[in-house]
Residue frames as qw, qx, qy, qz and C-alpha x, y, z in Angstrom:
[[0.503, 0.739, 0.172, -0.414, -25.43, -18.14, 10.00],
 [0.236, 0.702, -0.571, -0.353, -22.30, -18.27, 7.83],
 [0.276, -0.189, 0.941, 0.048, -22.12, -22.07, 8.23],
 [0.554, 0.482, 0.633, -0.246, -25.67, -22.45, 6.90],
 [0.429, 0.808, -0.133, -0.381, -24.85, -20.18, 3.96],
 [0.006, -0.550, 0.801, 0.236, -21.74, -22.25, 3.23],
 [0.466, 0.112, 0.873, -0.088, -23.84, -25.41, 3.31],
 [0.563, 0.687, 0.332, -0.316, -26.19, -23.88, 0.73],
 [0.238, 0.775, -0.467, -0.352, -23.27, -22.86, -1.47],
 [0.168, -0.342, 0.915, 0.131, -21.92, -26.40, -1.43],
 [0.545, 0.352, 0.730, -0.215, -25.35, -27.93, -2.13],
 [0.503, 0.776, 0.062, -0.376, -25.76, -25.69, -5.19],
 [0.887, 0.069, 0.340, 0.306, -22.43, -26.94, -6.49],
 [0.592, 0.608, 0.163, 0.503, -21.33, -24.33, -9.06],
 [0.426, -0.778, -0.026, 0.460, -18.80, -22.28, -7.12],
 [0.445, 0.883, -0.147, 0.025, -16.99, -19.62, -9.23],
 [0.880, 0.052, -0.121, 0.456, -13.43, -20.70, -9.86],
 [0.430, 0.124, -0.094, 0.890, -12.11, -17.12, -9.77],
 [0.191, -0.878, -0.436, 0.049, -13.52, -14.35, -7.57],
 [0.386, 0.301, -0.079, 0.868, -12.26, -10.76, -7.80],
 [0.306, -0.787, -0.494, 0.207, -13.02, -8.13, -5.17],
 [0.190, 0.601, -0.058, 0.774, -12.77, -4.34, -5.20],
 [0.500, -0.447, -0.588, 0.452, -12.18, -3.68, -1.50],
 [0.057, 0.507, 0.116, 0.852, -13.84, -0.30, -1.07],
 [0.491, -0.724, -0.328, -0.356, -15.01, 1.68, 1.95],
 [0.665, -0.190, -0.428, 0.582, -12.08, 1.81, 4.39],
 [0.159, 0.176, -0.111, 0.965, -12.03, 5.61, 4.43],
 [0.470, -0.443, -0.281, -0.710, -15.79, 5.91, 4.85],
 [0.759, -0.381, -0.521, 0.086, -15.72, 3.34, 7.66],
 [0.506, -0.123, -0.351, 0.778, -13.13, 5.44, 9.50],
 [0.056, -0.286, -0.075, -0.953, -14.93, 8.71, 8.82],
 [0.591, -0.493, -0.446, -0.457, -18.19, 7.36, 10.25],
 [0.763, -0.468, -0.366, 0.253, -16.29, 6.65, 13.47],
 [0.080, -0.983, 0.132, -0.096, -14.43, 9.99, 13.49],
 [0.781, -0.394, 0.345, 0.341, -11.13, 8.14, 13.05],
 [0.057, 0.674, -0.517, -0.525, -8.18, 8.90, 10.74],
 [0.782, 0.402, -0.287, -0.379, -8.26, 7.02, 7.42],
 [0.314, 0.426, -0.844, 0.088, -5.39, 4.65, 8.33],
 [0.422, -0.090, 0.749, -0.502, -7.63, 3.15, 11.03],
 [0.797, 0.346, 0.110, -0.483, -10.02, 2.10, 8.27],
 [0.598, 0.526, -0.596, -0.101, -7.23, 0.45, 6.32],
 [0.029, -0.341, 0.872, -0.350, -6.09, -1.40, 9.43],
 [0.633, 0.097, 0.539, -0.547, -9.66, -2.59, 10.10],
 [0.755, 0.463, -0.215, -0.412, -9.83, -3.80, 6.50],
 [0.191, 0.470, -0.861, 0.022, -7.02, -6.28, 7.15],
 [0.452, -0.013, 0.791, -0.411, -9.45, -8.39, 9.18],
 [0.737, 0.460, 0.157, -0.470, -11.76, -8.59, 6.17],
 [0.450, 0.578, -0.649, -0.204, -8.90, -9.91, 4.03],
 [0.101, -0.228, 0.943, -0.222, -8.42, -12.81, 6.42],
 [0.594, 0.249, 0.545, -0.537, -12.19, -13.42, 6.42],
 [0.720, 0.540, -0.115, -0.420, -12.48, -13.67, 2.63],
 [0.292, 0.504, -0.811, -0.061, -9.37, -15.83, 2.30],
 [0.245, -0.071, 0.908, -0.333, -10.72, -18.29, 4.86],
 [0.641, 0.392, 0.370, -0.546, -14.17, -18.13, 3.27],
 [0.583, 0.580, -0.432, -0.371, -12.76, -18.76, -0.20],
 [0.099, 0.346, -0.930, 0.076, -10.83, -21.77, 1.10],
 [0.414, 0.112, 0.778, -0.459, -13.96, -23.17, 2.77],
 [0.654, 0.511, 0.195, -0.523, -16.12, -22.69, -0.33],
 [0.772, 0.113, 0.542, 0.311, -13.61, -24.17, -2.77],
 [0.363, 0.922, -0.051, -0.127, -12.77, -21.02, -4.74],
 [0.887, 0.106, 0.086, 0.441, -9.54, -21.60, -6.69],
 [0.432, 0.252, 0.027, 0.866, -8.40, -18.02, -7.39],
 [0.200, -0.870, -0.399, 0.210, -9.06, -14.88, -5.33],
 [0.457, 0.320, 0.087, 0.825, -7.92, -11.52, -6.70],
 [0.266, -0.800, -0.411, 0.346, -8.09, -8.47, -4.41],
 [0.325, 0.704, 0.082, 0.626, -7.76, -4.83, -5.50],
 [0.591, -0.536, -0.363, 0.481, -5.76, -3.31, -2.65],
 [0.216, -0.721, 0.060, 0.656, -4.06, -0.17, -4.00],
 [0.638, 0.688, 0.313, 0.149, -4.43, 1.49, -7.39],
 [0.556, 0.197, 0.088, 0.803, -1.91, 3.54, -9.34],
 [0.091, -0.736, -0.216, -0.636, -4.20, 6.51, -8.79],
 [0.668, -0.701, -0.247, 0.049, -3.87, 5.99, -5.02],
 [0.664, -0.023, -0.107, 0.740, -0.29, 7.26, -5.21],
 [0.059, 0.567, 0.128, 0.812, -1.86, 10.75, -5.36],
 [0.586, -0.719, -0.363, -0.093, -3.10, 10.41, -1.78],
 [0.227, -0.901, 0.303, -0.211, -1.36, 12.23, 1.11],
 [0.452, 0.503, -0.707, 0.208, 2.13, 10.93, 1.87],
 [0.293, -0.326, 0.726, -0.530, 1.27, 10.00, 5.44],
 [0.846, 0.109, 0.249, -0.459, -1.62, 7.81, 4.30],
 [0.784, 0.468, -0.404, -0.057, 0.58, 6.08, 1.70],
 [0.156, 0.506, -0.757, 0.383, 3.25, 5.51, 4.34],
 [0.578, -0.172, 0.580, -0.548, 0.68, 4.01, 6.68],
 [0.900, 0.278, -0.022, -0.334, -0.53, 1.69, 3.89],
 [0.594, 0.517, -0.603, 0.128, 3.01, 0.48, 3.19],
 [0.142, -0.393, 0.753, -0.508, 3.51, -0.17, 6.91],
 [0.762, 0.005, 0.374, -0.529, 0.22, -2.08, 7.09],
 [0.829, 0.405, -0.337, -0.184, 1.22, -4.18, 4.11],
 [0.364, 0.454, -0.751, 0.313, 4.40, -5.23, 5.89],
 [0.409, -0.233, 0.636, -0.612, 2.47, -5.87, 9.10],
 [0.869, 0.162, 0.061, -0.464, -0.04, -8.06, 7.26],
 [0.727, 0.435, -0.531, 0.000, 2.73, -10.09, 5.64],
 [0.100, 0.416, -0.776, 0.463, 4.61, -10.61, 8.91],
 [0.531, -0.118, 0.547, -0.636, 1.45, -11.67, 10.71],
 [0.841, 0.255, 0.171, -0.445, -0.16, -13.86, 8.06],
 [0.396, 0.580, -0.670, -0.242, 2.73, -15.46, 6.15],
 [0.095, -0.217, 0.958, -0.159, 3.01, -18.65, 8.19],
 [0.536, 0.295, 0.634, -0.472, -0.77, -19.22, 8.25],
 [0.614, 0.597, -0.170, -0.488, -1.12, -18.60, 4.51],
 [0.281, 0.463, -0.831, -0.129, 1.59, -21.17, 3.82],
 [0.251, -0.043, 0.909, -0.328, 0.01, -23.67, 6.24],
 [0.586, 0.435, 0.447, -0.517, -3.37, -23.27, 4.52],
 [0.584, 0.197, 0.667, 0.419, -1.90, -23.92, 1.07],
 [0.278, 0.918, 0.226, -0.171, -2.37, -20.35, -0.21],
 [0.627, 0.085, 0.259, 0.730, -0.02, -19.18, -2.96],
 [0.002, -0.882, -0.226, 0.414, 0.28, -15.38, -2.92],
 [0.528, 0.272, 0.319, 0.739, 1.18, -13.19, -5.88],
 [0.022, -0.725, -0.190, 0.661, 1.34, -9.39, -6.09],
 [0.491, 0.493, 0.536, 0.478, 0.27, -7.83, -9.40],
 [0.048, 0.981, 0.176, -0.066, 1.07, -4.29, -10.51],
 [0.447, 0.733, -0.264, 0.440, 3.93, -1.81, -10.86],
 [0.796, -0.528, -0.219, 0.199, 5.86, -3.09, -7.85],
 [0.595, 0.245, -0.121, 0.756, 8.89, -0.91, -8.58],
 [0.110, -0.667, -0.028, -0.736, 7.06, 2.03, -7.00],
 [0.746, -0.598, -0.287, -0.058, 6.80, 0.36, -3.59],
 [0.269, -0.848, 0.426, -0.162, 9.04, 1.30, -0.70],
 [0.378, 0.455, -0.803, 0.075, 12.12, -0.93, -0.31],
 [0.276, -0.157, 0.814, -0.486, 10.73, -2.45, 2.89],
 [0.737, 0.271, 0.297, -0.543, 7.36, -3.25, 1.33],
 [0.680, 0.515, -0.452, -0.261, 9.01, -4.70, -1.79],
 [0.165, 0.384, -0.884, 0.209, 11.26, -6.95, 0.28],
 [0.473, -0.009, 0.686, -0.553, 8.29, -8.12, 2.35],
 [0.798, 0.361, 0.081, -0.477, 6.17, -9.08, -0.66],
 [0.530, 0.512, -0.669, -0.096, 9.11, -10.89, -2.26],
 [0.101, -0.257, 0.888, -0.366, 9.48, -12.93, 0.94],
 [0.633, 0.164, 0.499, -0.569, 5.78, -13.76, 1.00],
 [0.756, 0.470, -0.231, -0.392, 5.66, -14.83, -2.65],
 [0.378, 0.456, -0.802, 0.070, 8.70, -17.05, -2.21],
 [0.241, -0.185, 0.811, -0.500, 7.47, -18.51, 1.08],
 [0.634, 0.260, 0.516, -0.514, 4.03, -19.45, -0.29],
 [0.328, 0.455, -0.574, -0.596, 5.00, -20.41, -3.85],
 [0.131, 0.062, -0.981, -0.129, 4.12, -24.09, -3.38],
 [0.406, 0.216, 0.586, -0.668, 0.58, -23.49, -2.13],
 [0.047, -0.057, -0.847, -0.526, -1.96, -25.47, -4.13],
 [0.054, 0.529, 0.808, -0.253, -5.34, -24.83, -2.50],
 [0.149, 0.917, 0.344, -0.134, -5.90, -21.16, -3.35],
 [0.500, 0.254, 0.131, 0.817, -4.13, -18.65, -5.59],
 [0.163, -0.862, -0.343, 0.337, -4.35, -15.28, -3.85],
 [0.463, 0.408, 0.190, 0.764, -3.55, -12.32, -6.10],
 [0.219, -0.782, -0.311, 0.493, -3.15, -8.92, -4.45],
 [0.447, 0.651, 0.258, 0.556, -3.25, -6.03, -6.93],
 [0.402, -0.782, -0.117, 0.461, -1.12, -3.20, -5.60],
 [0.074, -0.591, 0.348, 0.724, 0.12, -0.15, -7.50],
 [0.352, 0.230, 0.850, 0.318, -2.19, -1.56, -10.17],
 [0.408, 0.517, 0.066, -0.750, -4.14, 0.02, -13.01],
 [0.747, 0.301, 0.592, 0.029, -5.84, -1.92, -15.78],
 [0.512, 0.857, -0.008, -0.053, -5.12, 0.61, -18.52],
 [0.083, -0.786, 0.609, 0.062, -1.44, 0.54, -17.57],
 [0.649, -0.142, 0.747, 0.017, -1.55, -3.26, -17.63],
 [0.717, 0.579, 0.388, -0.001, -3.03, -3.21, -21.15],
 [0.278, 0.917, -0.279, -0.058, -0.44, -0.66, -22.30],
 [0.377, -0.572, 0.726, 0.057, 2.26, -2.95, -20.90],
 [0.740, 0.176, 0.649, 0.024, 0.81, -5.91, -22.82],
 [0.583, 0.804, 0.112, -0.024, 0.77, -3.84, -26.04],
 [0.005, -0.865, 0.498, 0.065, 4.39, -2.84, -25.43],
 [0.563, -0.310, 0.764, 0.060, 5.42, -6.49, -24.97],
 [0.738, 0.478, 0.477, 0.011, 3.61, -7.45, -28.18],
 [0.387, 0.912, -0.129, -0.043, 5.35, -4.64, -30.06],
 [0.248, -0.714, 0.650, 0.079, 8.76, -5.69, -28.73],
 [0.683, -0.016, 0.726, 0.071, 8.15, -9.29, -29.83],
 [0.655, 0.696, 0.294, -0.010, 7.04, -8.12, -33.28],
 [0.177, 0.924, -0.333, -0.066, 10.07, -5.85, -33.75],
 [0.361, -0.552, 0.750, 0.053, 12.39, -8.68, -32.66],
 [0.492, 0.284, -0.698, -0.436, 10.82, -11.03, -35.17],
 [0.084, -0.032, 0.948, -0.304, 9.41, -13.35, -32.52],
 [0.326, 0.510, 0.699, -0.382, 5.81, -12.55, -33.44],
 [0.134, 0.307, 0.595, 0.730, 4.03, -11.95, -36.72],
 [0.229, 0.064, 0.221, -0.946, 1.65, -8.97, -36.26],
 [0.594, -0.071, -0.505, -0.622, -1.01, -11.06, -38.01],
 [0.586, -0.168, -0.783, 0.126, -0.81, -13.46, -35.07],
 [0.030, -0.079, 0.486, -0.870, -1.80, -10.83, -32.49],
 [0.451, -0.424, -0.687, -0.381, -5.04, -12.28, -31.18],
 [0.564, -0.674, 0.027, -0.476, -7.04, -11.94, -27.98],
 [0.942, -0.275, -0.109, 0.155, -5.14, -14.96, -26.65],
 [0.639, 0.329, -0.174, 0.673, -1.83, -13.24, -27.43],
 [0.147, -0.664, 0.137, -0.720, -2.90, -10.21, -25.39],
 [0.804, -0.524, -0.059, -0.276, -4.14, -12.40, -22.52],
 [0.908, -0.030, -0.208, 0.362, -0.79, -14.19, -22.31],
 [0.441, 0.343, -0.203, 0.804, 0.93, -10.86, -21.61],
 [0.416, -0.717, -0.062, -0.555, -1.33, -9.71, -18.81],
 [0.160, -0.494, 0.696, -0.496, -0.39, -10.00, -15.13],
 [0.720, -0.070, 0.487, -0.490, -3.16, -12.59, -14.76],
 [0.555, 0.408, -0.611, -0.390, -2.02, -14.84, -17.62],
 [0.126, 0.198, -0.957, 0.170, -1.59, -17.84, -15.30],
 [0.227, 0.266, 0.796, -0.494, -5.24, -17.89, -14.22],
 [0.109, 0.547, 0.732, 0.391, -8.69, -17.98, -15.85],
 [0.094, -0.420, -0.077, -0.899, -10.66, -14.74, -16.02],
 [0.197, 0.033, 0.667, -0.718, -12.80, -13.91, -12.96],
 [0.138, -0.427, -0.850, -0.274, -16.26, -15.46, -12.91],
 [0.316, -0.821, -0.474, -0.013, -17.51, -13.08, -10.22],
 [0.279, 0.355, -0.216, 0.866, -16.62, -9.50, -9.29],
 [0.399, -0.726, -0.531, 0.180, -17.64, -8.26, -5.85],
 [0.216, 0.459, -0.125, 0.853, -17.52, -4.55, -5.01],
 [0.355, -0.539, -0.633, 0.427, -18.12, -3.35, -1.47],
 [0.132, -0.361, -0.205, 0.900, -19.43, 0.05, -0.24],
 [0.380, 0.675, 0.560, -0.294, -22.24, 0.27, -2.81],
 [0.110, 0.673, -0.315, -0.660, -20.33, 1.98, -5.62],
 [0.808, 0.414, 0.418, -0.028, -21.21, 0.92, -9.19],
 [0.415, 0.841, -0.331, -0.107, -17.95, 1.31, -11.11],
 [0.957, 0.110, -0.141, 0.227, -14.91, -0.78, -12.07],
 [0.352, -0.897, 0.231, 0.131, -12.32, 1.84, -11.04],
 [0.397, 0.728, -0.554, -0.068, -9.78, 0.75, -13.68],
 [0.505, -0.363, 0.763, -0.176, -9.67, -2.82, -12.36],
 [0.422, 0.002, 0.891, 0.165, -9.20, -5.86, -14.64],
 [0.477, 0.491, -0.004, -0.729, -11.00, -4.19, -17.56],
 [0.443, 0.336, -0.732, -0.395, -9.97, -6.92, -20.03],
 [0.140, 0.061, -0.973, 0.173, -10.45, -9.85, -17.66],
 [0.267, 0.275, 0.666, -0.639, -13.91, -8.85, -16.40],
 [0.260, 0.082, -0.520, -0.809, -15.55, -8.90, -19.84],
 [0.611, -0.233, -0.616, -0.440, -17.97, -11.70, -18.87],
 [0.207, -0.027, -0.787, 0.581, -17.79, -11.65, -15.08],
 [0.346, -0.706, -0.586, -0.196, -20.97, -11.53, -13.02],
 [0.111, 0.433, -0.275, 0.851, -21.12, -8.32, -10.97],
 [0.537, -0.602, -0.587, 0.064, -22.21, -8.20, -7.34],
 [0.105, 0.493, -0.225, 0.834, -22.34, -4.91, -5.44],
 [0.523, -0.560, -0.616, 0.181, -22.98, -4.76, -1.70],
 [0.108, -0.892, 0.002, -0.440, -23.44, -1.64, 0.47],
 [0.810, -0.542, -0.042, 0.220, -21.29, -3.24, 3.19],
 [0.094, 0.912, -0.397, 0.043, -18.08, -1.29, 3.77],
 [0.690, 0.382, -0.605, 0.108, -14.93, -3.36, 3.36],
 [0.016, 0.379, -0.757, 0.531, -13.91, -3.51, 7.06],
 [0.626, -0.043, 0.476, -0.615, -17.36, -4.99, 7.84],
 [0.772, 0.305, -0.419, -0.368, -17.20, -7.57, 5.03],
 [0.504, -0.381, 0.751, -0.192, -16.99, -11.14, 6.33],
 [0.057, -0.068, 0.954, 0.288, -17.28, -14.68, 5.03],
 [0.331, 0.519, 0.701, -0.361, -21.05, -14.34, 5.52],
 [0.369, 0.749, -0.024, -0.549, -21.19, -11.61, 2.86],
 [0.055, 0.439, -0.791, -0.422, -18.84, -13.65, 0.66],
 [0.217, 0.171, 0.961, 0.010, -21.15, -16.67, 0.83],
 [0.376, 0.669, 0.440, -0.466, -24.15, -14.44, 0.04],
 [0.264, 0.684, -0.390, -0.558, -22.32, -13.23, -3.07],
 [0.047, -0.215, 0.941, 0.257, -21.53, -16.82, -4.09],
 [0.325, 0.415, 0.819, -0.228, -25.19, -17.78, -3.68],
 [0.372, 0.741, 0.101, -0.550, -26.25, -14.81, -5.83],
 [0.127, 0.526, -0.700, -0.466, -23.74, -15.94, -8.48],
 [0.194, 0.023, 0.979, 0.058, -25.18, -19.46, -8.42],
 [0.391, 0.595, 0.604, -0.357, -28.60, -18.04, -9.28],
 [0.214, 0.662, -0.276, -0.663, -27.31, -16.24, -12.39],
 [0.837, 0.409, 0.362, 0.038, -27.88, -17.51, -15.93],
 [0.244, -0.652, 0.456, 0.555, -24.44, -17.17, -17.56],
 [0.768, 0.547, 0.321, -0.084, -24.88, -17.12, -21.36],
 [0.466, -0.388, 0.444, 0.660, -21.65, -15.48, -22.63],
 [0.222, 0.402, -0.347, -0.817, -23.60, -13.83, -25.46],
 [0.137, -0.080, -0.924, -0.348, -25.47, -17.00, -26.39],
 [0.610, -0.266, -0.153, -0.730, -29.17, -17.81, -26.10],
 [0.452, -0.241, 0.760, -0.401, -30.35, -20.06, -23.29],
 [0.101, -0.033, -0.948, -0.298, -31.41, -23.55, -24.32]]
Protein backbone atom coordinates (compact mmCIF):
# COMPACT_ATOMS: atom_id res chain seq x y z
CA UNK A 1 0.00 0.00 0.00
CA UNK A 2 2.74 2.48 0.93
CA UNK A 3 4.63 1.68 -2.30
CA UNK A 4 1.57 2.55 -4.39
CA UNK A 5 1.13 5.80 -2.47
CA UNK A 6 4.80 6.65 -3.05
CA UNK A 7 4.35 5.97 -6.76
CA UNK A 8 1.43 8.43 -6.81
CA UNK A 9 3.47 11.04 -4.97
CA UNK A 10 6.27 10.76 -7.51
CA UNK A 11 3.86 10.88 -10.46
CA UNK A 12 2.34 14.12 -9.13
CA UNK A 13 5.80 15.64 -8.97
CA UNK A 14 5.47 18.59 -6.57
CA UNK A 15 6.90 17.19 -3.34
CA UNK A 16 7.21 19.77 -0.51
CA UNK A 17 10.84 20.68 0.00
CA UNK A 18 10.41 21.14 3.76
CA UNK A 19 8.02 19.12 5.93
CA UNK A 20 7.52 19.89 9.63
CA UNK A 21 5.79 17.50 12.02
CA UNK A 22 4.30 17.98 15.49
CA UNK A 23 4.72 14.47 16.88
CA UNK A 24 1.74 14.24 19.22
CA UNK A 25 -0.04 11.34 20.91
CA UNK A 26 2.64 9.29 22.68
CA UNK A 27 0.98 9.67 26.08
CA UNK A 28 -2.49 8.87 24.75
CA UNK A 29 -1.13 5.82 22.93
CA UNK A 30 0.34 4.53 26.21
CA UNK A 31 -2.78 5.36 28.21
CA UNK A 32 -5.00 3.43 25.80
CA UNK A 33 -2.83 0.39 26.49
CA UNK A 34 -2.67 0.95 30.27
CA UNK A 35 1.08 1.55 30.01
CA UNK A 36 3.25 4.25 31.63
CA UNK A 37 3.85 7.31 29.43
CA UNK A 38 7.53 6.47 28.72
CA UNK A 39 6.34 3.39 26.82
CA UNK A 40 4.54 5.72 24.43
CA UNK A 41 7.68 7.78 23.90
CA UNK A 42 9.68 4.62 23.22
CA UNK A 43 7.07 3.42 20.70
CA UNK A 44 7.28 6.83 19.02
CA UNK A 45 10.93 6.23 18.16
CA UNK A 46 9.82 3.71 15.52
CA UNK A 47 7.70 6.39 13.87
CA UNK A 48 10.74 8.69 13.64
CA UNK A 49 12.59 6.05 11.64
CA UNK A 50 9.50 5.56 9.44
CA UNK A 51 9.16 9.24 8.53
CA UNK A 52 12.89 9.68 7.93
CA UNK A 53 12.93 6.72 5.54
CA UNK A 54 9.70 7.92 3.93
CA UNK A 55 11.06 11.44 3.47
CA UNK A 56 14.20 10.03 1.84
CA UNK A 57 12.12 7.87 -0.51
CA UNK A 58 9.83 10.74 -1.51
CA UNK A 59 12.60 13.27 -2.09
CA UNK A 60 11.84 15.66 0.78
CA UNK A 61 14.87 17.88 1.38
CA UNK A 62 14.24 19.11 4.95
CA UNK A 63 12.35 17.35 7.76
CA UNK A 64 11.78 19.21 11.03
CA UNK A 65 10.37 17.27 13.99
CA UNK A 66 8.97 18.79 17.21
CA UNK A 67 10.22 16.38 19.86
CA UNK A 68 10.25 18.25 23.18
CA UNK A 69 9.00 21.75 23.98
CA UNK A 70 10.23 24.18 26.61
CA UNK A 71 6.87 23.71 28.32
CA UNK A 72 7.59 19.97 28.57
CA UNK A 73 10.21 20.71 31.23
CA UNK A 74 7.23 21.07 33.61
CA UNK A 75 6.46 17.35 33.31
CA UNK A 76 7.34 14.90 36.12
CA UNK A 77 11.07 14.40 36.62
CA UNK A 78 10.91 10.67 35.95
CA UNK A 79 9.26 11.23 32.57
CA UNK A 80 11.86 13.85 31.61
CA UNK A 81 14.64 11.49 32.68
CA UNK A 82 13.14 8.71 30.57
CA UNK A 83 12.96 11.07 27.56
CA UNK A 84 16.63 12.03 27.94
CA UNK A 85 17.56 8.34 28.14
CA UNK A 86 15.49 7.57 25.04
CA UNK A 87 17.18 10.39 23.16
CA UNK A 88 20.58 8.88 23.90
CA UNK A 89 19.30 5.42 22.97
CA UNK A 90 17.96 6.71 19.65
CA UNK A 91 21.26 8.39 18.83
CA UNK A 92 23.34 5.32 19.68
CA UNK A 93 21.10 3.06 17.63
CA UNK A 94 20.51 5.26 14.58
CA UNK A 95 23.71 7.29 14.15
CA UNK A 96 25.50 4.95 11.75
CA UNK A 97 22.39 4.40 9.60
CA UNK A 98 21.61 8.12 9.42
CA UNK A 99 25.14 8.82 8.23
CA UNK A 100 24.98 5.97 5.69
CA UNK A 101 21.70 7.34 4.30
CA UNK A 102 23.13 10.83 3.85
CA UNK A 103 21.03 12.44 6.61
CA UNK A 104 22.46 15.55 8.27
CA UNK A 105 21.02 15.98 11.77
CA UNK A 106 20.69 19.24 13.67
CA UNK A 107 19.11 19.90 17.06
CA UNK A 108 17.28 23.21 17.48
CA UNK A 109 16.35 24.79 20.81
CA UNK A 110 17.76 25.74 24.20
CA UNK A 111 20.21 22.85 24.36
CA UNK A 112 21.90 24.15 27.51
CA UNK A 113 19.02 22.72 29.56
CA UNK A 114 19.71 19.14 28.47
CA UNK A 115 21.44 16.64 30.73
CA UNK A 116 25.21 16.36 30.16
CA UNK A 117 24.81 12.86 28.69
CA UNK A 118 22.09 13.94 26.27
CA UNK A 119 24.05 17.05 25.23
CA UNK A 120 27.18 15.00 24.54
CA UNK A 121 25.16 12.49 22.51
CA UNK A 122 23.56 15.11 20.28
CA UNK A 123 26.91 16.82 19.72
CA UNK A 124 28.32 13.48 18.56
CA UNK A 125 25.40 12.90 16.21
CA UNK A 126 25.58 16.37 14.66
CA UNK A 127 29.32 16.04 14.09
CA UNK A 128 29.04 12.49 12.75
CA UNK A 129 26.33 13.35 10.21
CA UNK A 130 27.44 16.87 9.25
CA UNK A 131 28.34 15.88 5.67
CA UNK A 132 24.98 14.32 4.84
CA UNK A 133 23.51 15.78 1.67
CA UNK A 134 20.28 13.86 0.99
CA UNK A 135 18.09 15.06 3.87
CA UNK A 136 18.43 17.75 6.54
CA UNK A 137 16.80 16.38 9.70
CA UNK A 138 16.06 19.02 12.33
CA UNK A 139 14.98 17.82 15.76
CA UNK A 140 13.46 20.58 17.91
CA UNK A 141 14.16 19.83 21.55
CA UNK A 142 13.79 22.18 24.51
CA UNK A 143 12.23 24.40 21.84
CA UNK A 144 9.64 27.16 21.96
CA UNK A 145 8.85 29.48 19.08
CA UNK A 146 8.22 32.55 21.22
CA UNK A 147 11.58 32.03 22.92
CA UNK A 148 13.19 31.65 19.49
CA UNK A 149 11.66 34.96 18.36
CA UNK A 150 12.77 36.68 21.58
CA UNK A 151 16.28 35.34 20.94
CA UNK A 152 16.21 36.74 17.40
CA UNK A 153 15.08 40.14 18.72
CA UNK A 154 17.89 40.07 21.30
CA UNK A 155 20.48 39.32 18.58
CA UNK A 156 19.13 42.17 16.45
CA UNK A 157 19.32 44.55 19.43
CA UNK A 158 22.90 43.50 20.19
CA UNK A 159 23.92 44.11 16.57
CA UNK A 160 22.23 47.52 16.59
CA UNK A 161 23.89 48.59 19.86
CA UNK A 162 27.28 47.45 18.54
CA UNK A 163 26.81 49.49 15.38
CA UNK A 164 26.73 46.45 13.12
CA UNK A 165 23.11 47.04 12.10
CA UNK A 166 21.09 50.15 11.36
CA UNK A 167 17.65 49.76 13.03
CA UNK A 168 16.13 50.96 9.75
CA UNK A 169 17.54 47.81 8.15
CA UNK A 170 15.61 45.44 10.44
CA UNK A 171 13.44 43.62 7.93
CA UNK A 172 11.66 40.27 7.83
CA UNK A 173 14.79 38.84 6.19
CA UNK A 174 16.92 40.18 9.05
CA UNK A 175 14.71 38.38 11.57
CA UNK A 176 14.74 35.16 9.52
CA UNK A 177 18.55 35.13 9.43
CA UNK A 178 18.61 35.01 13.24
CA UNK A 179 16.22 32.11 13.70
CA UNK A 180 17.37 28.55 14.40
CA UNK A 181 16.09 27.59 10.95
CA UNK A 182 17.98 30.28 9.03
CA UNK A 183 19.83 27.71 6.91
CA UNK A 184 16.65 26.23 5.42
CA UNK A 185 13.54 27.43 3.59
CA UNK A 186 10.31 27.74 5.56
CA UNK A 187 8.19 24.57 5.82
CA UNK A 188 5.80 23.95 2.94
CA UNK A 189 3.75 21.43 4.91
CA UNK A 190 2.99 21.01 8.61
CA UNK A 191 1.69 17.64 9.78
CA UNK A 192 0.17 17.23 13.24
CA UNK A 193 -0.72 13.81 14.58
CA UNK A 194 -3.36 12.83 17.20
CA UNK A 195 -6.09 15.07 15.78
CA UNK A 196 -5.31 18.25 17.70
CA UNK A 197 -5.79 21.56 15.85
CA UNK A 198 -3.16 23.86 17.33
CA UNK A 199 0.44 24.93 16.67
CA UNK A 200 1.63 24.49 20.28
CA UNK A 201 4.24 27.27 20.03
CA UNK A 202 6.01 25.58 17.11
CA UNK A 203 7.69 27.54 14.28
CA UNK A 204 5.19 30.41 14.53
CA UNK A 205 7.20 32.65 12.19
CA UNK A 206 8.21 29.93 9.74
CA UNK A 207 4.74 28.41 9.30
CA UNK A 208 3.13 31.62 8.02
CA UNK A 209 2.28 30.07 4.62
CA UNK A 210 2.61 26.36 5.32
CA UNK A 211 -0.17 23.98 4.34
CA UNK A 212 -1.65 22.29 7.42
CA UNK A 213 -2.49 18.59 7.60
CA UNK A 214 -3.99 17.07 10.75
CA UNK A 215 -4.43 13.32 11.16
CA UNK A 216 -6.13 11.48 14.05
CA UNK A 217 -3.36 8.86 13.99
CA UNK A 218 -1.35 8.87 17.21
CA UNK A 219 2.37 9.40 16.69
CA UNK A 220 3.54 5.85 17.57
CA UNK A 221 1.17 4.52 14.87
CA UNK A 222 2.33 7.02 12.22
CA UNK A 223 4.19 5.36 9.35
CA UNK A 224 5.46 6.22 5.89
CA UNK A 225 1.97 5.34 4.61
CA UNK A 226 0.48 8.26 6.57
CA UNK A 227 3.38 10.47 5.46
CA UNK A 228 2.69 9.70 1.80
CA UNK A 229 -1.03 10.39 2.34
CA UNK A 230 -0.10 13.81 3.74
CA UNK A 231 2.16 14.50 0.75
CA UNK A 232 -0.65 13.57 -1.64
CA UNK A 233 -3.03 15.91 0.20
CA UNK A 234 -0.42 18.68 -0.10
CA UNK A 235 -0.12 18.07 -3.83
CA UNK A 236 -3.85 18.68 -4.21
CA UNK A 237 -3.68 22.10 -2.51
CA UNK A 238 -3.78 25.39 -4.43
CA UNK A 239 -0.96 27.43 -2.86
CA UNK A 240 -1.57 31.13 -3.58
CA UNK A 241 0.51 32.94 -0.91
CA UNK A 242 -2.12 35.70 -0.73
CA UNK A 243 -2.40 36.04 -4.50
CA UNK A 244 -5.33 35.26 -6.80
CA UNK A 245 -5.22 32.10 -8.88
CA UNK A 246 -4.65 32.60 -12.59
